[in-house]
C-alpha positions as CSV (number, residue, x, y, z in Angstrom):
1,X,0.0,0.0,0.0
2,X,1.5,3.4,-1.0
3,X,1.5,6.5,1.1
4,X,-1.6,8.0,-0.5
5,X,-3.6,4.8,0.1
6,X,-2.4,4.7,3.7
7,X,-3.5,8.3,4.4
8,X,-6.8,7.8,2.6
9,X,-7.5,4.6,4.6
10,X,-6.6,6.4,7.9
11,X,-8.8,9.4,7.0
12,X,-11.7,7.0,6.3
13,X,-11.3,5.4,9.7
14,X,-11.1,8.8,11.5
15,X,-14.3,9.8,9.6
16,X,-16.2,6.9,11.3
17,X,-16.3,8.9,14.5
18,X,-19.7,10.6,14.9
19,X,-18.0,13.9,15.9
20,X,-16.1,14.1,12.6
21,X,-18.1,15.5,9.6
22,X,-15.1,15.6,7.3
23,X,-11.4,14.8,7.6
24,X,-8.2,15.0,5.6
25,X,-4.8,13.4,6.5
26,X,-1.7,15.1,5.1
27,X,2.0,15.4,5.8
28,X,2.6,17.4,9.0
29,X,4.5,20.7,8.2
30,X,5.5,21.0,11.8
31,X,7.3,17.7,12.1
32,X,7.5,14.1,11.0
33,X,4.4,12.0,10.4
34,X,1.0,13.2,9.4
35,X,-1.6,15.6,10.6
36,X,-5.4,15.3,10.6
37,X,-7.6,18.3,9.8
38,X,-11.1,17.8,11.0
39,X,-14.4,19.5,10.4
40,X,-16.5,18.9,13.5
41,X,-20.0,17.6,13.2
42,X,-22.4,20.5,14.1
43,X,-24.6,18.2,16.2
44,X,-22.3,15.7,17.8
45,X,-19.5,18.2,18.4
46,X,-21.4,21.5,18.7
47,X,-18.8,23.6,20.5
48,X,-15.8,22.4,18.4
49,X,-17.8,23.2,15.2
50,X,-18.8,26.6,16.5
51,X,-15.3,27.5,17.7
52,X,-13.9,26.7,14.3
53,X,-16.5,28.9,12.6
54,X,-15.8,31.8,15.1
55,X,-12.0,31.5,14.4
56,X,-12.5,31.4,10.7
57,X,-14.6,34.6,10.9
58,X,-11.7,36.4,12.7
59,X,-13.5,36.5,16.0
60,X,-10.7,35.0,18.1
61,X,-8.2,37.9,17.7
62,X,-5.4,37.8,20.3
63,X,-7.3,35.1,22.3
64,X,-6.5,31.4,22.1
65,X,-8.6,28.3,22.6
66,X,-8.0,26.6,26.0
67,X,-9.3,23.2,27.2
68,X,-8.6,23.0,31.0
69,X,-8.5,19.4,32.1
70,X,-9.8,18.5,28.7
71,X,-13.3,19.2,30.1
72,X,-14.5,22.3,28.2
73,X,-13.4,24.6,25.4
74,X,-13.1,28.4,26.1
75,X,-11.3,31.4,24.7
76,X,-8.8,32.9,27.0
77,X,-5.7,35.1,27.3
78,X,-3.4,32.9,29.4
79,X,-3.5,29.1,29.6
80,X,-2.3,29.0,33.3
81,X,-5.0,31.5,34.4
82,X,-7.7,29.5,32.5
83,X,-6.5,26.4,34.3
84,X,-6.6,28.2,37.6
85,X,-10.1,29.5,37.1
86,X,-11.4,26.1,36.0
87,X,-9.9,24.4,39.0
88,X,-11.4,27.1,41.3
89,X,-14.8,27.1,39.8
90,X,-15.4,23.7,38.4
91,X,-13.1,21.3,40.3
92,X,-13.1,22.9,43.8
93,X,-16.6,24.4,43.4
94,X,-15.3,27.4,45.3
95,X,-18.4,29.7,45.0
96,X,-21.2,27.2,45.5
97,X,-20.6,26.3,49.2
98,X,-22.1,27.1,52.6
99,X,-25.7,27.0,51.3
100,X,-25.1,29.0,48.1
101,X,-27.2,27.4,45.4
102,X,-29.0,28.6,42.3
103,X,-32.6,28.2,41.3
104,X,-33.5,27.3,37.7
105,X,-33.5,30.4,35.4
106,X,-31.4,32.3,37.9
107,X,-30.6,36.0,37.5
108,X,-26.9,36.5,38.3
109,X,-24.6,39.5,38.2
110,X,-20.9,38.5,37.7
111,X,-18.8,41.5,38.8
112,X,-15.2,41.0,37.7
113,X,-16.0,38.4,35.0
114,X,-12.5,38.0,33.6
115,X,-12.9,35.6,30.6
116,X,-16.4,34.5,31.7
117,X,-15.5,31.2,33.5
118,X,-17.9,31.9,36.4
119,X,-20.6,33.0,33.8
120,X,-20.2,29.6,32.2
121,X,-20.3,27.8,35.5
122,X,-23.6,29.6,36.3
123,X,-25.0,28.7,32.8
124,X,-24.1,25.0,33.4
125,X,-25.6,25.0,36.9
126,X,-28.8,26.9,36.1
127,X,-30.1,26.3,32.6
128,X,-31.9,29.3,31.3
129,X,-30.0,31.7,33.6
130,X,-29.8,35.3,32.8
131,X,-26.3,36.7,33.5
132,X,-25.0,40.3,33.6
133,X,-21.2,40.0,33.3
134,X,-19.2,43.1,34.3
135,X,-15.6,43.3,33.0
136,X,-13.7,46.6,32.5
137,X,-10.7,45.1,30.6
138,X,-11.5,45.1,26.9
139,X,-9.5,42.0,26.1
140,X,-11.2,40.0,28.8
141,X,-14.7,41.4,28.0
142,X,-14.1,40.2,24.4
143,X,-13.4,36.7,25.8
144,X,-16.6,36.8,27.9
145,X,-18.6,37.7,24.8
146,X,-17.0,35.1,22.7
147,X,-17.4,32.4,25.3
148,X,-21.1,33.4,25.8
149,X,-21.6,32.9,22.0
150,X,-19.6,29.7,21.9
151,X,-21.7,28.1,24.7
152,X,-25.0,29.8,23.8
153,X,-25.3,31.6,27.1
154,X,-27.8,34.4,27.9
155,X,-25.1,36.9,29.0
156,X,-25.0,40.6,28.7
157,X,-21.4,42.0,28.9
158,X,-20.9,45.4,30.4
159,X,-17.5,46.9,29.7
160,X,-17.0,48.9,32.8
161,X,-16.1,48.7,36.5
162,X,-18.5,49.0,39.4
163,X,-18.0,51.4,42.2
164,X,-19.7,53.8,44.5
165,X,-20.5,56.5,41.9
166,X,-20.6,57.1,38.1
167,X,-17.4,58.2,36.5
168,X,-14.1,57.0,35.3
169,X,-11.0,55.6,37.1
170,X,-7.4,54.6,36.7
171,X,-7.1,50.8,36.3
172,X,-4.1,48.5,36.2
173,X,-4.2,45.6,33.8
174,X,-1.7,42.7,34.3
175,X,-1.9,41.0,30.8
176,X,0.1,37.9,32.1
177,X,-1.8,37.7,35.4
178,X,-5.2,39.3,34.6
179,X,-7.0,37.9,37.6
180,X,-5.1,40.4,39.8
181,X,-5.9,43.4,37.6
182,X,-7.9,46.2,39.4
183,X,-8.5,49.8,40.3
184,X,-6.4,49.6,43.5
185,X,-3.5,47.5,42.1
186,X,-0.2,48.0,43.8
187,X,2.6,46.3,41.8
188,X,4.8,45.6,44.9
189,X,1.9,44.5,47.1
190,X,0.4,42.3,44.3
191,X,3.8,40.8,43.5
192,X,4.1,39.7,47.2
193,X,0.5,38.2,46.9
194,X,1.5,36.2,43.8
195,X,4.7,34.9,45.3
196,X,2.8,34.0,48.5
197,X,0.3,32.0,46.3
198,X,3.1,30.2,44.5
199,X,5.0,29.3,47.7
200,X,2.0,27.5,49.2
201,X,2.1,24.8,46.5
202,X,3.5,21.4,47.1
203,X,7.3,21.3,46.4
204,X,7.4,25.1,46.1
205,X,10.8,26.3,44.9
206,X,11.9,29.6,46.3
207,X,14.7,31.4,44.5
208,X,15.6,33.8,41.8
209,X,13.6,31.9,39.1
210,X,10.4,32.3,41.1
211,X,11.2,36.0,41.6
212,X,11.8,36.6,37.9
213,X,8.7,34.5,36.8
214,X,6.5,36.4,39.3
215,X,7.9,39.7,38.2
216,X,7.3,38.9,34.5
217,X,3.7,37.9,35.2
218,X,3.1,41.2,37.0
219,X,4.0,43.5,34.1
220,X,1.5,46.3,34.4
221,X,-0.4,48.3,31.7
222,X,-2.3,51.4,33.0
223,X,-5.7,52.1,31.7
224,X,-8.7,54.4,32.2
225,X,-12.0,52.6,32.5
226,X,-15.6,53.8,33.0
227,X,-17.3,53.2,36.3
228,X,-21.0,52.7,37.1
229,X,-22.9,51.4,40.1
230,X,-24.8,48.2,40.7
231,X,-27.8,50.3,41.4
232,X,-27.6,51.8,37.9
233,X,-27.1,48.3,36.4
234,X,-30.2,46.9,38.2
235,X,-32.4,49.8,37.0
236,X,-31.0,49.9,33.5
237,X,-31.5,46.2,32.9
238,X,-34.8,45.9,34.8
239,X,-33.6,43.3,37.3
240,X,-36.4,42.8,39.8
241,X,-34.3,40.2,41.6
242,X,-30.6,39.0,41.8
243,X,-30.4,35.4,42.8
244,X,-26.6,35.6,43.1
245,X,-24.3,38.6,43.1
246,X,-20.6,37.5,42.6
247,X,-17.9,40.0,43.3
248,X,-14.2,39.5,42.5
249,X,-12.7,42.9,41.9
250,X,-9.2,42.8,43.6
251,X,-9.6,45.3,46.6
252,X,-12.5,47.2,45.2
253,X,-15.2,45.1,46.8
254,X,-16.2,47.7,49.4
255,X,-16.7,50.2,46.6
256,X,-19.1,47.9,44.8
257,X,-21.1,47.5,48.0
258,X,-21.2,51.3,48.4
259,X,-22.9,51.5,45.0
260,X,-25.9,49.6,46.1
261,X,-28.8,51.7,47.4
262,X,-31.8,50.9,49.6
263,X,-34.0,50.1,46.5
264,X,-31.6,47.3,45.4
265,X,-30.5,45.6,48.6
266,X,-33.8,43.8,49.1
267,X,-33.6,42.3,45.6
268,X,-30.3,40.5,46.3
269,X,-30.7,37.0,47.7
270,X,-27.2,35.6,47.7
271,X,-23.7,37.1,47.6
272,X,-20.3,35.4,47.1
273,X,-17.3,37.7,47.1
274,X,-13.6,37.7,47.5
275,X,-12.4,40.2,50.1
276,X,-8.9,41.4,50.7
277,X,-8.5,41.6,54.4
278,X,-6.6,44.8,54.6
279,X,-7.1,47.1,57.6
280,X,-10.0,45.1,59.0
281,X,-12.0,45.0,55.7
282,X,-13.1,41.4,56.1
283,X,-14.8,42.1,59.5
284,X,-16.3,45.3,58.1
285,X,-17.8,43.6,55.0
286,X,-19.3,40.8,57.1
287,X,-20.8,43.3,59.5
288,X,-22.3,45.3,56.7
289,X,-23.9,42.2,55.1
290,X,-25.3,41.0,58.5
291,X,-26.8,44.4,59.0
292,X,-28.6,44.0,55.7
293,X,-30.1,40.7,56.9
294,X,-27.8,38.1,55.4
295,X,-26.4,35.0,57.1
296,X,-22.7,35.0,56.4
297,X,-19.8,32.5,56.4
298,X,-16.1,33.0,55.5
299,X,-13.4,30.7,54.4
300,X,-10.0,30.8,52.8
301,X,-8.5,28.6,50.1
302,X,-5.5,26.7,51.6
303,X,-3.4,27.9,48.6
304,X,-4.1,31.5,49.6
305,X,-3.0,31.3,53.3
306,X,0.0,33.5,52.6
307,X,-2.3,36.1,51.0
308,X,-5.0,38.5,52.4
309,X,-7.6,36.9,50.2
310,X,-10.8,35.4,51.8
311,X,-14.2,34.4,50.4
312,X,-17.4,35.6,52.0
313,X,-20.7,33.7,51.4
314,X,-23.9,35.5,52.3
315,X,-27.5,34.5,51.8
316,X,-31.0,35.5,53.0
317,X,-32.3,33.1,55.7
318,X,-35.2,32.0,53.5
319,X,-33.3,31.1,50.4
320,X,-33.3,27.6,49.1
321,X,-30.0,25.9,49.9
322,X,-30.6,22.6,48.0
323,X,-28.2,22.3,45.1
324,X,-29.7,21.9,41.7
325,X,-28.2,18.9,39.8
326,X,-26.0,20.0,37.0
327,X,-27.4,18.8,33.7
328,X,-25.2,16.7,31.5
329,X,-23.7,18.9,28.8
330,X,-24.6,18.2,25.2
331,X,-21.6,20.3,23.8
332,X,-19.8,17.2,22.5
333,X,-16.2,16.4,23.0
334,X,-13.4,18.9,23.4
335,X,-10.5,18.6,20.9
336,X,-8.4,16.9,23.6
337,X,-11.0,14.3,24.3
338,X,-11.7,13.8,20.6
339,X,-8.0,13.2,19.9
340,X,-8.0,10.5,22.6
341,X,-11.0,8.8,21.1
342,X,-9.6,9.0,17.6
343,X,-6.3,7.5,18.8
344,X,-8.2,4.6,20.3
345,X,-10.3,4.2,17.2
346,X,-7.1,4.1,15.1
347,X,-5.5,1.5,17.3
348,X,-8.6,-0.7,17.2
349,X,-9.2,-0.4,13.4
350,X,-5.7,0.0,12.1
351,X,-3.4,-1.4,14.7
352,X,-0.3,-1.3,12.5
353,X,-0.9,2.4,11.4
354,X,0.9,5.3,13.0
355,X,-1.8,7.8,14.2
356,X,-1.6,11.5,13.3
357,X,0.8,13.4,15.4
358,X,-1.5,16.5,15.4
359,X,-5.2,17.1,15.0
360,X,-6.6,20.5,14.0
361,X,-10.2,21.6,13.9
362,X,-11.1,23.8,10.9
363,X,-14.3,25.3,9.5
364,X,-13.8,23.8,6.1
365,X,-11.2,21.5,4.4
366,X,-10.8,24.0,1.6
367,X,-10.6,27.8,1.3
368,X,-9.0,30.4,3.5
369,X,-10.5,29.2,6.8
370,X,-7.6,27.0,8.0
371,X,-5.3,28.1,10.8
372,X,-1.9,28.9,9.4
373,X,0.8,26.4,10.4
374,X,3.5,27.8,12.6
375,X,7.0,26.6,11.8
376,X,8.6,24.7,14.6
377,X,12.2,23.9,14.8
378,X,13.7,20.5,14.1
379,X,16.8,21.9,15.9
380,X,18.9,19.2,17.7
381,X,21.6,21.6,18.9
382,X,23.1,21.1,22.3
383,X,20.9,23.9,23.8
384,X,17.7,22.2,22.6
385,X,19.0,18.9,23.8
386,X,19.3,20.3,27.3
387,X,15.7,21.4,27.2
388,X,14.6,18.0,25.8
389,X,16.4,16.2,28.6
390,X,14.8,18.4,31.3
391,X,11.4,18.1,29.6
392,X,11.7,14.3,29.6
393,X,12.7,14.3,33.3
394,X,9.5,16.3,34.1
395,X,7.0,14.6,31.7
396,X,8.6,11.5,30.3
397,X,10.5,10.9,27.0
398,X,7.4,10.4,25.0
399,X,6.4,14.0,25.7
400,X,9.4,15.4,23.8
401,X,7.6,16.4,20.6
402,X,6.9,19.8,19.1
403,X,3.2,19.9,19.8
404,X,3.4,18.7,23.4
405,X,1.8,21.3,25.6
406,X,3.4,22.1,29.0
407,X,0.0,22.4,30.7
408,X,-1.7,19.5,29.0
409,X,1.2,17.4,30.4
410,X,0.3,18.5,33.9
411,X,2.7,21.4,34.3
412,X,1.8,24.3,36.5
413,X,3.5,27.5,37.9
414,X,5.7,25.5,40.3
415,X,6.7,23.0,37.5
416,X,7.6,26.1,35.4
417,X,9.9,27.4,38.2
418,X,11.7,24.0,38.4
419,X,12.1,23.9,34.6
420,X,13.5,27.4,34.6
421,X,15.9,26.7,37.5
422,X,17.3,23.6,35.9
423,X,17.5,25.1,32.5
424,X,19.3,28.3,33.7
425,X,21.7,26.3,35.8
426,X,23.0,24.7,32.5
427,X,22.4,27.4,29.9
428,X,22.4,30.6,31.8
429,X,19.8,33.2,32.8
430,X,19.1,34.2,29.2
431,X,18.1,30.7,28.1
432,X,14.3,31.4,28.2
433,X,12.0,34.3,28.9
434,X,10.0,33.0,31.9
435,X,6.6,34.1,30.7
436,X,6.9,32.3,27.4
437,X,6.0,29.1,29.2
438,X,2.6,30.7,29.9
439,X,2.0,32.4,26.5
440,X,3.3,29.7,24.1
441,X,3.8,26.6,26.1
442,X,4.5,23.9,23.5
443,X,7.8,22.1,23.4
444,X,8.4,23.3,19.9
445,X,7.9,27.0,20.7
446,X,10.1,26.8,23.8
447,X,12.8,24.9,21.9
448,X,12.8,27.6,19.2
449,X,13.3,30.2,21.9
450,X,16.1,28.2,23.6
451,X,17.8,27.7,20.3
452,X,17.7,31.4,19.5
453,X,18.9,32.6,22.9
454,X,22.5,33.1,24.1
455,X,25.7,33.5,22.0
456,X,25.8,31.4,18.8
457,X,29.1,29.7,19.9
458,X,27.7,28.8,23.3
459,X,27.2,25.1,24.0
460,X,25.4,23.3,26.7
461,X,27.2,21.5,29.5
462,X,26.0,18.7,31.7
């Protein structure tokens, strides 16, 4: 059987999967072997099909598709942050605790929406929910809107901050650590909070690499953003009730509460908010909520014990605390899950065939809709060999391939620190820009950066 017959046979087998509407198998321009380009079935793989259409229409922009834990597909800025938000909201269920539950068709205001992960969690928990997502950072608000369209959510995106009065305010955006962006950002203070978070992890590595990585992630961009009040939002959007008010605004939480007047407080049944306990703020917020008739509980994520961040849960005494079962999603597989299923299908139907090394979802097999391939190095220089050896020690030798993703392999911030420390001990401090691990985390991209860094005549040493 010649090469064309083999690829056609492989494509035919891949096309047997119900989530695959069309498929082509061709030589992989990024490395040895073949790649599979898939058109997802609009019914059996609804979100994959829709994400390819949105990307083909130019809607993705600077965002990228992320699939935290292979569980869902979302557009985001930084892979590590998306993983963090997914773990906090879906795995740890951080906001639906202590009697906080949602009724069907809930009305929710998500203040500090970031990329819309909490908005998605609400939509999954309460089918038919109406969500007002408030996010002042344009790039993040774009992600909320895109994710709402991707997952067919009833979400209105407000591109502003909430405060005690109408107006405009200075705002600090951390593009590599957007969850800490805010009106009252203090780069030195925020850097200490980030390092405190990183140092609570298992096998935390304290040293210059952690300092540099944390500093890179706290690069700040000043902005001016409009400010409105929750009272204005409620009246403008005709909200006769708020089943849940979520507030995560990085030290501006008291200002959000100040913007709620006496006509709105009775409409709010439940509140979950992050509070930065600075100068007694936690006790003050709890006292204010109790004075408004809420039962309150506080807790703190064990990973945030070195930080001032606490969660406050507040609810009216007569609210229903019975959790609503989460319906099974009909979104279809993520690309990561589909790849796993296609590899199993190939092994079963063509046990002697080598499966594709890479799978890409496209809107159509022909035309200008395909993502453009990015050249990856086949460099086997001593510098790249050092990276490959360290990578293999962390993730196993089978993970040393251009498309292997640092986070898909189980890497996190602490693993990144260990990678940097070992790499710099052998190649020097200029071997790799720390934040590249979070912005382009494939082995191929990191290998290209390592190959290009340092003096040309420099060689690695063991």
